[in-house]
Backbone bond lengths (Angstrom), bond angles and torsions (degrees), N, CA, C in turn:
res aa  C-N    CA-C-N  psi(-1)  N-CA   C-N-CA  omega(-1)  CA-C   N-CA-C  phi
1 M - - - 1.404 - - 1.574 107.01 -
2 L 1.354 116.30 135.11 1.455 121.76 -178.27 1.524 107.81 -80.42
3 K 1.389 111.57 132.74 1.491 118.81 -179.04 1.503 105.69 -106.27
4 I 1.373 115.38 128.78 1.477 119.95 178.76 1.533 105.54 -123.15
5 L 1.325 113.56 156.03 1.424 125.30 171.90 1.532 107.18 -122.00
6 E 1.343 119.76 117.94 1.434 124.67 179.31 1.552 109.57 -103.75
7 L 1.388 114.47 110.25 1.385 120.57 179.12 1.609 106.08 -103.65
8 F 1.320 119.49 143.23 1.448 124.27 -172.98 1.535 102.68 52.52
9 G 1.317 121.05 52.43 1.452 125.16 -161.22 1.506 115.55 -74.10
10 G 1.387 118.74 -17.02 1.447 119.53 177.92 1.531 109.60 55.81
11 I 1.384 113.44 -131.69 1.451 116.06 -176.02 1.572 111.41 -104.38
12 G 1.329 115.06 17.59 1.510 119.65 170.20 1.467 116.52 82.00
13 S 1.320 119.06 40.82 1.468 122.54 -177.81 1.585 110.62 -57.04
14 P 1.401 121.09 -43.90 1.493 114.38 178.82 1.414 115.55 -70.26
15 R 1.334 119.47 -27.77 1.470 121.31 175.95 1.529 110.40 -69.72
16 V 1.275 114.09 -37.75 1.563 119.01 175.49 1.517 108.58 -58.89
17 A 1.334 118.23 -49.06 1.478 122.45 -176.58 1.489 108.63 -57.13
18 L 1.353 117.43 -51.33 1.501 119.06 179.12 1.444 113.54 -60.01
19 R 1.338 119.77 -36.74 1.472 122.68 178.40 1.511 109.59 -63.89
20 N 1.392 113.61 -42.32 1.460 116.66 -174.82 1.505 108.79 -69.20
21 M 1.365 119.80 -27.76 1.444 123.50 -179.42 1.500 113.17 -81.87
22 G 1.349 116.49 -8.01 1.497 120.93 179.35 1.475 112.27 79.54
23 I 1.342 119.95 18.66 1.487 122.36 179.51 1.510 107.40 -87.87
24 P 1.330 116.58 126.10 1.478 119.11 173.07 1.539 110.58 -59.91
25 V 1.305 119.08 123.56 1.449 123.80 -177.76 1.552 110.42 -137.92
26 K 1.365 107.32 140.35 1.420 116.29 171.81 1.453 111.61 -119.56
27 S 1.286 120.96 120.46 1.510 125.42 178.05 1.525 102.66 -86.41
28 I 1.333 113.50 97.27 1.467 118.34 179.62 1.460 113.78 -60.07
29 D 1.322 114.85 -28.78 1.457 119.11 165.08 1.579 107.71 -166.71
30 Y 1.271 105.85 160.54 1.480 117.87 -176.27 1.559 105.89 -131.12
31 V 1.254 121.83 115.41 1.399 127.03 -178.46 1.510 116.28 -110.33
32 E 1.272 116.68 109.55 1.479 122.69 -177.29 1.545 108.28 -149.56
33 I 1.315 114.52 127.68 1.417 121.34 -176.24 1.530 115.02 -83.35
34 D 1.342 118.04 -18.57 1.476 124.23 -175.61 1.573 105.82 -84.28
35 E 1.359 112.86 112.33 1.453 121.81 -173.06 1.576 109.49 -61.05
36 K 1.337 118.39 -34.67 1.401 119.04 -176.67 1.515 111.05 -74.40
37 A 1.302 118.53 -35.51 1.472 121.70 176.84 1.520 108.13 -65.20
38 V 1.336 117.96 -40.22 1.422 121.04 178.12 1.558 111.65 -61.05
39 R 1.363 115.61 -41.91 1.399 121.70 177.71 1.596 110.82 -59.50
40 S 1.317 117.07 -44.43 1.487 120.48 179.74 1.524 109.55 -67.58
41 Y 1.299 119.49 -35.01 1.489 123.92 -177.17 1.527 104.93 -67.24
42 N 1.281 116.56 -51.14 1.481 118.99 -177.93 1.556 110.36 -60.23
43 A 1.272 119.90 -37.47 1.523 123.32 176.16 1.488 110.35 -63.82
44 M 1.322 115.92 -44.45 1.496 118.59 -174.89 1.537 111.30 -69.82
45 F 1.283 118.59 -37.04 1.439 119.54 -175.95 1.465 113.08 -103.60
46 K 1.345 116.44 8.59 1.465 123.15 175.41 1.576 109.38 49.26
47 S 1.235 116.61 50.76 1.524 122.73 -172.37 1.563 106.28 -63.21
48 K 1.311 114.97 125.12 1.462 121.35 177.85 1.570 109.96 -72.78
49 L 1.359 110.03 -34.27 1.543 116.36 175.92 1.523 102.70 -116.26
50 P 1.332 116.26 90.88 1.465 118.46 -176.36 1.469 115.30 -56.47
51 Y 1.413 113.99 133.78 1.444 118.70 173.91 1.536 112.00 -66.46
52 K 1.315 114.47 151.02 1.482 120.18 172.74 1.496 111.12 -112.35
53 P 1.283 119.45 155.33 1.504 123.35 174.51 1.497 107.37 -54.92
54 Q 1.366 114.22 132.48 1.508 119.46 174.57 1.523 110.83 -150.09
55 D 1.333 113.73 148.07 1.414 120.46 -177.37 1.532 110.96 -81.20
56 V 1.342 118.98 146.23 1.417 124.49 -179.22 1.570 114.17 -70.00
57 R 1.300 116.50 -23.07 1.367 123.02 -171.18 1.568 111.86 -72.61
58 G 1.324 115.53 123.88 1.448 125.83 176.18 1.532 112.05 85.85
59 W 1.362 119.15 14.18 1.453 118.62 -172.86 1.568 108.20 -80.19
60 N 1.388 113.63 155.81 1.507 115.42 -177.75 1.516 108.43 -152.28
61 L 1.378 116.97 112.84 1.494 119.41 176.18 1.506 107.54 -146.07
62 K 1.329 119.91 -176.56 1.443 124.63 -173.91 1.522 112.13 -131.38
63 P 1.358 119.25 80.62 1.421 122.69 -175.33 1.583 110.41 -96.74
64 D 1.314 116.11 163.14 1.504 117.33 168.05 1.501 111.66 -77.42
65 I 1.306 117.33 -39.12 1.461 122.07 179.41 1.492 108.67 -126.43
66 L 1.266 118.60 132.72 1.439 124.28 175.05 1.541 109.09 -111.60
67 I 1.305 114.96 125.57 1.425 119.81 -177.41 1.591 108.40 -118.08
68 H 1.293 120.53 126.10 1.435 122.62 176.44 1.493 113.84 -134.18
69 G 1.314 118.98 121.18 1.503 118.51 172.87 1.567 106.20 -112.69
70 S 1.322 115.13 71.65 1.386 120.28 -173.64 1.613 110.91 -59.74
71 P 1.319 115.31 159.66 1.534 117.03 -175.25 1.468 116.10 -52.62
72 C 1.290 118.13 136.25 1.417 125.32 -170.83 1.555 114.84 -100.13
73 Q 1.435 113.13 -13.10 1.476 117.40 -165.28 1.516 110.77 -57.74
74 D 1.283 117.20 -34.62 1.514 115.17 -169.59 1.522 109.32 -88.75
75 F 1.292 119.49 -3.32 1.476 123.44 173.31 1.558 107.62 -90.44
76 S 1.294 118.28 -29.47 1.455 122.14 -165.78 1.602 110.61 -81.69
77 I 1.279 115.50 155.64 1.407 122.00 177.31 1.506 109.97 -63.54
78 A 1.347 118.28 -40.43 1.373 122.91 179.82 1.461 113.46 -62.63
79 G 1.369 117.54 -27.84 1.485 124.24 -179.46 1.570 111.10 -92.36
80 H 1.308 113.20 13.43 1.498 118.90 173.62 1.570 114.49 69.62
81 Q 1.361 112.90 16.53 1.455 120.76 174.75 1.537 113.87 48.72
82 K 1.291 117.63 50.84 1.450 123.50 178.66 1.540 113.00 -63.20
83 G 1.361 112.24 -29.91 1.463 115.18 176.65 1.519 111.93 97.85
84 A 1.428 114.91 -178.91 1.452 121.94 -179.31 1.451 111.12 -140.35
85 D 1.248 120.55 29.97 1.507 123.11 -177.67 1.562 108.04 -60.53
86 P 1.288 117.30 136.23 1.436 120.43 178.04 1.582 111.38 -51.35
87 G 1.295 116.59 132.25 1.446 121.58 179.97 1.466 112.83 84.13
88 S 1.314 121.20 -2.39 1.442 121.98 -177.31 1.643 112.11 -75.60
89 G 1.274 114.64 -13.96 1.415 116.71 -176.97 1.507 118.34 70.35
90 T 1.238 120.19 9.12 1.487 119.57 178.01 1.504 106.71 -80.09
91 R 1.334 114.12 168.28 1.508 119.06 179.65 1.537 107.93 -67.39
92 S 1.304 117.70 -38.68 1.472 120.35 -172.88 1.523 107.07 -69.55
93 S 1.268 119.67 -26.16 1.515 120.65 -177.97 1.576 110.49 -66.21
94 L 1.268 118.47 -11.37 1.454 122.55 177.51 1.592 110.37 -63.57
95 M 1.347 116.64 -15.34 1.436 120.86 174.26 1.586 113.00 -51.78
96 W 1.393 112.81 -31.13 1.443 116.92 -178.23 1.487 110.21 -71.75
97 E 1.348 118.50 -26.60 1.494 118.11 178.27 1.522 109.12 -59.96
98 T 1.241 121.88 -33.64 1.477 121.64 177.39 1.480 111.71 -58.28
99 L 1.375 117.86 -44.02 1.454 120.02 174.59 1.504 111.88 -62.38
100 N 1.270 118.70 -40.29 1.463 120.78 178.26 1.546 111.86 -61.81
101 I 1.283 114.83 -39.04 1.492 121.44 177.84 1.535 110.22 -62.29
102 V 1.389 115.52 -44.50 1.418 118.76 -179.08 1.560 109.93 -64.09
103 K 1.362 115.90 -47.69 1.366 122.41 178.78 1.552 113.40 -53.95
104 N 1.344 113.85 -41.82 1.507 120.22 -175.11 1.616 110.44 -74.61
105 M 1.327 114.92 -5.23 1.486 116.59 175.23 1.518 115.34 -75.04
106 G 1.351 114.50 -6.17 1.428 116.66 177.79 1.487 111.57 72.42
107 L 1.358 119.71 -130.25 1.442 125.04 179.91 1.542 111.40 -70.84
108 W 1.309 120.02 -26.40 1.402 124.57 -177.45 1.524 109.87 -74.28
109 R 1.307 116.66 139.96 1.463 121.63 178.63 1.578 105.42 -140.19
110 P 1.326 119.93 135.85 1.398 123.30 172.73 1.500 108.63 -62.45
111 K 1.314 119.47 143.64 1.479 121.61 -178.77 1.510 111.83 -68.08
112 V 1.311 117.58 -31.51 1.436 126.30 -176.55 1.539 111.97 -140.64
113 I 1.373 116.04 139.86 1.494 121.46 172.06 1.429 105.83 -123.34
114 I 1.289 118.65 129.26 1.512 125.74 177.09 1.505 109.60 -116.32
115 W 1.322 115.78 124.27 1.493 119.36 176.26 1.529 109.96 -126.24
116 E 1.335 118.71 130.45 1.396 123.40 179.29 1.618 109.51 -116.79
117 N 1.242 115.62 139.38 1.472 118.98 174.92 1.516 110.48 -159.06
118 V 1.368 114.89 173.89 1.395 121.94 -178.19 1.548 113.17 -63.85
119 K 1.309 119.74 154.23 1.439 120.87 -174.22 1.511 110.81 -66.79
120 N 1.321 117.50 -21.78 1.476 121.85 177.98 1.520 113.67 -62.03
121 V 1.304 116.26 -9.49 1.430 118.90 178.07 1.558 110.83 -69.20
122 R 1.309 116.99 -14.92 1.466 120.98 175.66 1.516 110.64 -104.20
123 S 1.354 120.16 16.27 1.419 123.20 178.83 1.573 106.43 -76.33
124 K 1.329 116.01 166.59 1.471 119.88 -174.41 1.499 111.70 -67.03
125 Y 1.392 117.05 -20.88 1.437 118.75 -179.31 1.575 112.02 -91.84
126 M 1.354 117.62 -16.26 1.410 120.17 -175.80 1.567 114.78 -115.78
127 V 1.352 115.17 -14.06 1.434 118.14 -171.76 1.523 117.72 -61.24
128 H 1.366 114.96 -24.15 1.421 120.99 -178.40 1.530 110.80 -67.75
129 N 1.365 118.59 -28.65 1.420 117.39 173.96 1.500 114.61 -76.71
130 H 1.290 118.13 -33.35 1.410 121.24 173.98 1.535 112.87 -65.34
131 E 1.302 113.46 -40.50 1.456 118.62 178.64 1.506 110.49 -64.74
132 R 1.342 115.44 -45.33 1.435 120.49 179.96 1.540 112.54 -63.29
133 Y 1.353 115.71 -36.91 1.546 121.07 174.38 1.498 108.03 -55.19
134 M 1.365 118.66 -49.88 1.438 121.21 -171.50 1.589 108.59 -71.84
135 T 1.389 116.09 -33.73 1.481 118.56 179.26 1.523 110.45 -63.81
136 E 1.440 114.17 -42.87 1.470 116.69 -179.72 1.498 113.32 -62.95
137 L 1.401 114.51 -38.42 1.434 116.86 176.28 1.478 113.80 -67.78
138 K 1.283 117.35 -32.49 1.437 119.43 174.68 1.546 113.06 -60.78
139 K 1.348 116.52 -37.20 1.494 120.18 176.75 1.534 108.37 -67.04
140 L 1.301 120.48 -22.64 1.475 123.15 175.45 1.518 114.50 -89.16
141 G 1.355 115.26 0.91 1.463 118.10 173.59 1.619 114.96 102.91
142 Y 1.321 114.81 10.79 1.455 119.14 -176.95 1.493 111.29 -101.71
143 T 1.315 113.17 147.25 1.485 124.40 171.86 1.538 104.84 -105.54
144 S 1.345 115.26 121.87 1.461 121.36 -176.19 1.514 115.24 -109.64
145 S 1.264 116.75 135.54 1.500 123.93 175.28 1.462 109.90 -127.69
146 F 1.279 118.68 147.19 1.545 120.85 176.51 1.512 109.36 -139.13
147 H 1.310 112.66 155.10 1.490 121.72 -177.86 1.541 105.49 -158.61
148 M 1.318 113.45 146.96 1.498 117.68 169.49 1.455 108.62 -88.68
149 L 1.338 112.02 129.15 1.538 121.49 -179.76 1.585 108.57 -117.26
150 D 1.295 110.90 141.85 1.460 115.23 -178.81 1.574 108.14 -117.06
151 A 1.242 118.51 133.99 1.476 124.54 -175.15 1.520 109.21 -59.18
152 R 1.377 117.12 -29.99 1.406 119.15 -177.79 1.545 110.50 -63.57
153 D 1.282 118.71 -27.39 1.479 123.82 179.40 1.495 113.50 -76.27
154 F 1.338 115.82 -5.32 1.489 119.88 -179.72 1.470 112.06 -123.15
155 G 1.355 113.01 26.12 1.489 117.36 168.99 1.541 113.84 101.28
156 L 1.327 118.11 -19.65 1.440 120.26 -177.16 1.526 114.03 -88.61
157 P 1.314 120.25 129.23 1.472 121.96 179.82 1.542 110.76 -80.48
158 Q 1.340 114.01 61.27 1.431 120.09 176.97 1.574 108.25 -137.07
159 A 1.328 117.55 125.54 1.421 123.03 178.21 1.523 109.13 -79.28
160 R 1.312 116.31 81.72 1.445 122.38 -178.99 1.532 109.89 -125.87
161 Q 1.393 113.74 107.71 1.499 123.01 -177.75 1.459 108.98 -102.70
162 R 1.323 116.44 122.02 1.468 119.16 176.11 1.512 114.27 -138.33
163 I 1.324 117.84 150.44 1.422 121.32 179.91 1.567 109.72 -88.31
164 F 1.371 112.66 119.00 1.536 115.42 174.27 1.572 106.11 -104.30
165 T 1.306 112.67 132.76 1.454 123.18 179.03 1.555 104.60 -112.59
166 I 1.300 119.80 118.19 1.476 122.07 -179.65 1.526 106.95 -116.17
167 S 1.302 117.58 121.37 1.469 120.13 -177.59 1.518 108.61 -117.34
168 V 1.357 117.81 123.12 1.441 122.48 -176.78 1.500 110.12 -114.07
169 L 1.369 111.08 131.89 1.508 120.34 -174.11 1.540 105.96 -73.55
170 D 1.409 113.71 128.37 1.482 126.18 177.74 1.553 107.45 49.86
171 G 1.304 119.47 37.68 1.439 120.21 -174.86 1.502 112.82 -124.99
172 Q 1.386 114.93 -176.80 1.394 120.02 177.27 1.564 111.80 -93.05
173 D 1.348 113.26 175.79 1.485 115.80 178.19 1.578 108.44 -56.75
174 F 1.301 116.40 142.53 1.436 118.96 172.17 1.506 110.64 -72.83
175 D 1.261 120.19 138.05 1.465 123.55 -178.26 1.460 114.41 -91.42
176 F 1.266 118.99 88.73 1.458 120.97 -176.94 1.515 110.45 -63.34
177 Y 1.322 119.59 -27.75 1.438 121.72 178.44 1.637 113.31 -69.64
178 A 1.303 117.14 -7.70 1.420 125.14 174.94 1.494 112.05 -83.08
179 L 1.379 119.10 -13.70 1.371 121.32 -178.46 1.508 114.11 -64.17
180 K 1.253 117.49 134.14 1.462 123.13 -178.32 1.525 110.55 -79.55
181 Q 1.253 118.86 115.65 1.451 122.09 -175.55 1.578 110.00 -100.59
182 K 1.290 120.75 158.94 1.396 127.42 179.84 1.533 112.91 -127.99
183 P 1.364 116.49 144.19 1.453 114.46 173.77 1.408 114.41 -58.98
184 M 1.305 117.82 147.32 1.462 122.49 -179.83 1.522 108.89 -68.58
185 Q 1.257 118.64 132.26 1.428 125.78 -176.84 1.524 109.02 -87.59
186 P 1.406 117.64 152.53 1.422 119.73 -177.50 1.503 110.32 -64.24
187 I 1.235 116.58 139.33 1.552 122.32 -178.63 1.535 110.84 -57.61
188 A 1.357 114.50 -34.39 1.470 115.38 179.51 1.461 116.90 -56.73
189 N 1.282 114.63 -20.63 1.477 119.80 -179.89 1.518 110.66 -75.28
190 Y 1.312 118.70 -10.86 1.491 123.98 -176.21 1.517 109.94 -111.24
191 L 1.352 120.83 -5.02 1.400 123.29 -177.63 1.502 111.48 -91.79
192 E 1.324 117.17 147.93 1.472 121.34 177.80 1.526 108.21 -71.11
193 D 1.316 114.79 151.56 1.431 122.61 -177.66 1.488 109.62 -78.31
194 G 1.304 116.59 144.32 1.435 122.57 173.17 1.541 112.83 73.84
195 Q 1.309 114.89 -166.79 1.509 122.27 -179.75 1.585 107.67 -75.50
196 V 1.257 114.41 150.54 1.453 118.63 173.30 1.531 108.64 -113.81
197 D 1.330 112.01 168.96 1.459 118.67 -175.39 1.556 111.35 -58.48
198 D 1.307 113.84 146.60 1.456 120.40 179.92 1.593 112.55 -59.72
199 F 1.357 114.23 -16.44 1.492 120.18 177.45 1.546 109.79 -53.03
200 Y 1.300 119.79 -35.06 1.440 125.78 -172.61 1.516 111.85 -84.01
201 T 1.265 120.09 -9.67 1.529 121.99 177.92 1.445 111.74 -66.66
202 V 1.396 115.96 132.17 1.411 123.24 179.37 1.596 106.34 -68.49
203 K 1.298 116.53 119.83 1.482 124.09 -179.45 1.556 113.66 -126.76
204 A 1.246 116.79 -30.33 1.551 118.01 -173.79 1.471 107.72 -64.97
205 P 1.392 117.79 130.51 1.481 121.00 -178.45 1.560 110.28 -54.09
206 S 1.302 121.06 -41.98 1.441 121.50 -173.83 1.542 108.25 -63.17
207 M 1.354 118.01 -34.69 1.494 122.18 -174.22 1.563 105.77 -80.20
208 L 1.371 116.50 -35.96 1.408 117.91 -178.10 1.561 107.56 -65.46
209 R 1.344 117.30 -33.39 1.498 117.53 178.04 1.482 112.95 -72.86
210 A 1.339 114.89 -17.29 1.521 118.65 -175.90 1.557 110.57 -90.62
211 I 1.309 114.58 -12.33 1.448 116.40 -174.66 1.582 112.96 -61.99
212 G 1.319 115.63 131.83 1.476 122.91 179.81 1.519 114.72 86.66
213 K 1.366 113.83 -9.56 1.510 116.19 178.01 1.525 111.23 -81.04
214 T 1.435 111.56 147.02 1.498 115.41 177.53 1.519 99.72 -139.02
215 G 1.415 112.47 167.09 1.458 119.02 175.94 1.484 118.61 68.45
216 T 1.324 115.36 16.24 1.501 120.27 178.64 1.481 109.16 -138.22
217 I 1.271 121.70 159.32 1.442 124.56 -179.95 1.535 110.39 -67.84
218 R 1.371 114.36 -24.16 1.456 119.05 -177.29 1.470 107.51 -105.88
219 R 1.378 116.90 72.50 1.479 121.75 -173.98 1.514 110.78 -132.58
220 L 1.291 113.24 146.92 1.482 123.02 170.60 1.507 109.28 -139.89
221 P 1.322 117.52 84.17 1.406 120.62 -174.42 1.562 112.13 -61.73
222 I 1.253 115.98 153.17 1.491 120.92 172.69 1.531 107.51 -86.86
223 I 1.348 114.96 124.80 1.410 121.15 -175.31 1.523 109.84 -74.78
224 K 1.312 116.05 130.27 1.489 122.75 173.82 1.519 109.42 -119.22
225 D 1.302 115.19 -86.64 1.537 120.03 -178.43 1.496 110.51 -84.47
226 Y 1.321 119.65 -29.65 1.413 122.52 -177.47 1.605 110.93 -153.42
227 C 1.237 114.73 163.92 1.524 119.38 178.15 1.559 103.60 -98.77
228 Y 1.342 110.04 168.41 1.494 116.47 173.45 1.547 109.55 -92.30
229 T 1.258 118.14 -170.52 1.461 123.04 -170.39 1.495 109.85 -58.71
230 I 1.347 116.04 124.50 1.489 122.13 174.70 1.536 107.61 -62.88
231 T 1.297 121.16 129.76 1.442 125.56 -175.96 1.600 105.29 -120.25
232 E 1.379 109.02 174.73 1.406 116.89 178.67 1.549 113.76 -67.83
233 R 1.331 114.22 -31.84 1.492 121.03 -177.64 1.511 110.41 -130.07
234 P 1.317 114.03 102.44 1.514 116.78 175.13 1.439 113.99 -69.01
235 D 1.281 123.09 -14.69 1.335 127.76 -174.70 1.526 112.77 -95.82
236 R 1.347 114.69 12.54 1.459 119.64 175.73 1.514 108.09 -132.46
237 A 1.339 114.84 138.01 1.494 118.08 175.14 1.550 110.90 -80.41
238 P 1.389 110.81 142.79 1.464 129.68 4.64 1.475 109.23 -79.56
239 G 1.318 115.33 147.99 1.455 122.05 -172.29 1.576 108.75 -122.19
240 S 1.373 113.17 162.71 1.468 118.36 -177.44 1.540 111.05 -75.01
241 G 1.311 115.68 -4.35 1.483 119.81 175.29 1.534 110.13 120.75
242 C 1.361 112.96 170.83 1.474 118.97 178.95 1.515 108.01 -133.49
243 L 1.318 115.24 161.21 1.462 122.78 179.39 1.488 110.77 -114.39
244 S 1.337 117.82 135.46 1.432 122.16 176.95 1.508 110.71 -73.06
245 I 1.389 112.86 133.19 1.510 117.49 179.22 1.514 107.19 -118.46
246 G 1.285 117.42 19.05 1.497 119.60 177.36 1.495 115.73 86.31
247 N 1.272 117.37 157.77 1.453 127.14 175.48 1.527 108.43 64.12
248 G 1.335 115.44 31.39 1.488 119.92 178.87 1.524 116.27 74.41
249 K 1.329 112.07 15.21 1.520 115.79 -175.74 1.575 106.52 -110.96
250 Y 1.350 115.20 158.53 1.435 122.62 -175.50 1.514 108.27 -138.40
251 R 1.269 115.70 156.58 1.496 118.53 173.86 1.564 110.06 -132.33
252 Y 1.360 111.26 164.17 1.451 118.38 173.96 1.505 112.52 -85.52
253 L 1.273 119.33 162.38 1.420 124.40 170.64 1.528 108.13 -61.01
254 T 1.391 121.48 143.43 1.480 119.82 174.74 1.530 106.87 -84.21
255 E 1.291 112.63 169.54 1.428 117.76 -179.27 1.543 112.77 -63.65
256 K 1.344 116.03 -38.71 1.469 117.90 175.90 1.490 110.68 -60.71
257 E 1.314 119.46 -41.39 1.472 123.88 -178.95 1.557 107.36 -61.51
258 C 1.358 117.76 -46.02 1.482 121.52 -176.35 1.562 106.39 -60.00
259 W 1.323 116.58 -43.13 1.520 118.43 -178.83 1.601 110.64 -65.24
260 R 1.324 114.33 -40.54 1.454 117.99 178.51 1.570 108.77 -63.93
261 L 1.329 115.83 -38.54 1.499 116.51 -179.29 1.524 116.22 -77.51
262 Q 1.405 116.85 1.04 1.380 124.17 167.39 1.551 111.58 -103.95
263 G 1.306 117.10 2.93 1.376 121.23 176.54 1.537 121.08 95.12
264 Y 1.378 114.09 7.62 1.478 120.48 -178.22 1.552 108.53 -84.89
265 S 1.322 113.31 153.59 1.440 123.92 173.66 1.511 108.36 -77.24
266 D 1.283 115.38 160.86 1.521 122.13 172.78 1.508 108.27 -66.24
267 E 1.360 118.19 -32.17 1.486 120.28 178.07 1.527 108.94 -63.57
268 D 1.324 116.46 -41.82 1.520 118.73 -177.87 1.533 104.61 -64.62
269 F 1.345 118.34 -47.17 1.460 120.84 -175.94 1.539 109.89 -63.13
270 E 1.257 119.44 -43.32 1.452 121.55 -177.24 1.531 108.29 -61.33
271 A 1.275 121.16 -44.85 1.397 126.26 179.79 1.514 111.62 -58.06
272 A 1.309 116.43 -46.20 1.454 122.58 178.94 1.571 110.22 -67.28
273 A 1.346 115.54 -38.51 1.440 122.04 -175.90 1.538 111.57 -64.09
274 K 1.324 115.15 -22.62 1.514 116.18 -178.94 1.471 113.06 -74.31
275 V 1.393 113.99 -19.52 1.476 118.63 -177.26 1.484 115.24 -121.35
276 S 1.421 117.27 9.88 1.459 117.93 -172.22 1.599 105.68 -140.19
277 S 1.306 112.17 155.00 1.435 120.82 -179.92 1.542 110.16 -87.56
278 R 1.334 117.81 168.55 1.421 121.33 175.51 1.533 114.08 -51.46
279 R 1.331 113.44 -53.41 1.487 118.76 179.87 1.461 114.66 -57.65
280 T 1.435 115.31 -37.89 1.424 119.70 179.28 1.511 112.36 -68.11
281 L 1.325 118.57 -39.76 1.438 123.73 -178.86 1.553 108.58 -65.65
282 Y 1.327 118.15 -42.59 1.401 120.77 173.32 1.580 113.78 -52.59
283 R 1.343 112.35 -49.29 1.452 121.77 -174.77 1.561 107.28 -62.63
284 Q 1.339 116.26 -39.79 1.395 120.34 -171.05 1.607 109.35 -72.28
285 A 1.339 113.80 -33.47 1.401 120.12 178.29 1.589 108.63 -71.74
286 G 1.268 117.36 -44.07 1.428 122.88 179.23 1.502 113.10 -62.45
287 N 1.315 116.66 -32.99 1.523 118.82 -178.96 1.501 111.97 -91.86
288 S 1.274 122.41 3.03 1.427 126.29 -175.87 1.486 111.88 -86.47
289 I 1.337 119.81 167.54 1.399 129.94 175.00 1.492 111.66 -108.18
290 P 1.355 126.15 126.58 1.478 124.32 -178.50 1.529 113.40 -45.68
291 V 1.245 117.56 124.05 1.530 120.01 -179.80 1.471 110.55 -61.23
292 P 1.360 124.93 -45.00 1.471 121.04 -179.19 1.506 116.99 -57.34
293 I 1.344 116.82 -29.00 1.471 118.19 176.20 1.535 108.77 -68.26
294 F 1.273 118.43 -41.11 1.546 116.51 175.65 1.429 111.98 -65.80
295 E 1.379 122.13 -36.23 1.423 122.06 176.91 1.526 112.57 -59.44
296 S 1.377 115.30 -46.90 1.416 116.64 172.51 1.508 118.92 -59.69
297 I 1.310 115.72 -38.66 1.543 122.16 177.95 1.514 107.68 -63.68
298 F 1.348 117.59 -48.64 1.466 119.25 -176.08 1.498 110.81 -65.51
299 N 1.369 117.87 -36.09 1.468 122.21 176.99 1.551 110.27 -51.75
300 V 1.280 115.45 -44.86 1.460 121.27 178.71 1.461 114.81 -70.46
301 L 1.330 116.04 -47.78 1.456 120.92 -178.13 1.480 115.18 -66.76
302 L 1.288 113.81 -34.10 1.592 115.99 -173.65 1.486 109.55 -99.05
């Protein structure tokens, strides 16, 4: 049985991927400080011993694969690029806690460490932290490779580009070109049937002014073949996009549609929806990692 450790675990995208692939998996622990994400995770996986919110700092376990999607806000342009220098106290600087956890394992080392973050982690202002991260892992015996992956190349009609760094213990470079890609599916396959509640209609004047705009921080593109990056707040610019509902009106994507566009099943969504509010479900989708990307990565690794 494959043992994984999920740090900054969110709603469990890597565990969902392994479940979908039929691979026996044991999450030896799941570390997530957001109580509402923990609630959804427990509901989705029907945890007999429900996980509780816990901080990543100071944790110590022995997994085969360690996955961490540490906070991206301070790397991103929208987050004002506060950075992740050690000791800076930013949310993104928690990435260094992962290294501390690996160091504290003593002689034990996870075979693989996977880290996902925004593409701005390779910008001229942030790249030094990414390089230092890989250098520190090299000292621990890891060979690191990174590549920018787009959800559209894995079947999902969502323009979501993220840097994936895969570090293999005593191994060779991970071959990202071996990843099996899929044709992007029609976005209609991910939308709810019929009309949706008026709650989702774009009404705020600031958002109405943003409709159709691209290439700016104050944008709300009109969705055609695909949506843009799913975010925590679809009602704030920049947004993932809006859909025309006729008569010059537009609507946001629903929470269920956002979950589908991250690769989750309706069963996963319904389980989480029983214990989460609309706002929470949006945030959880926006903070997640596309499930099909993990499926492709695990296919190569395993």
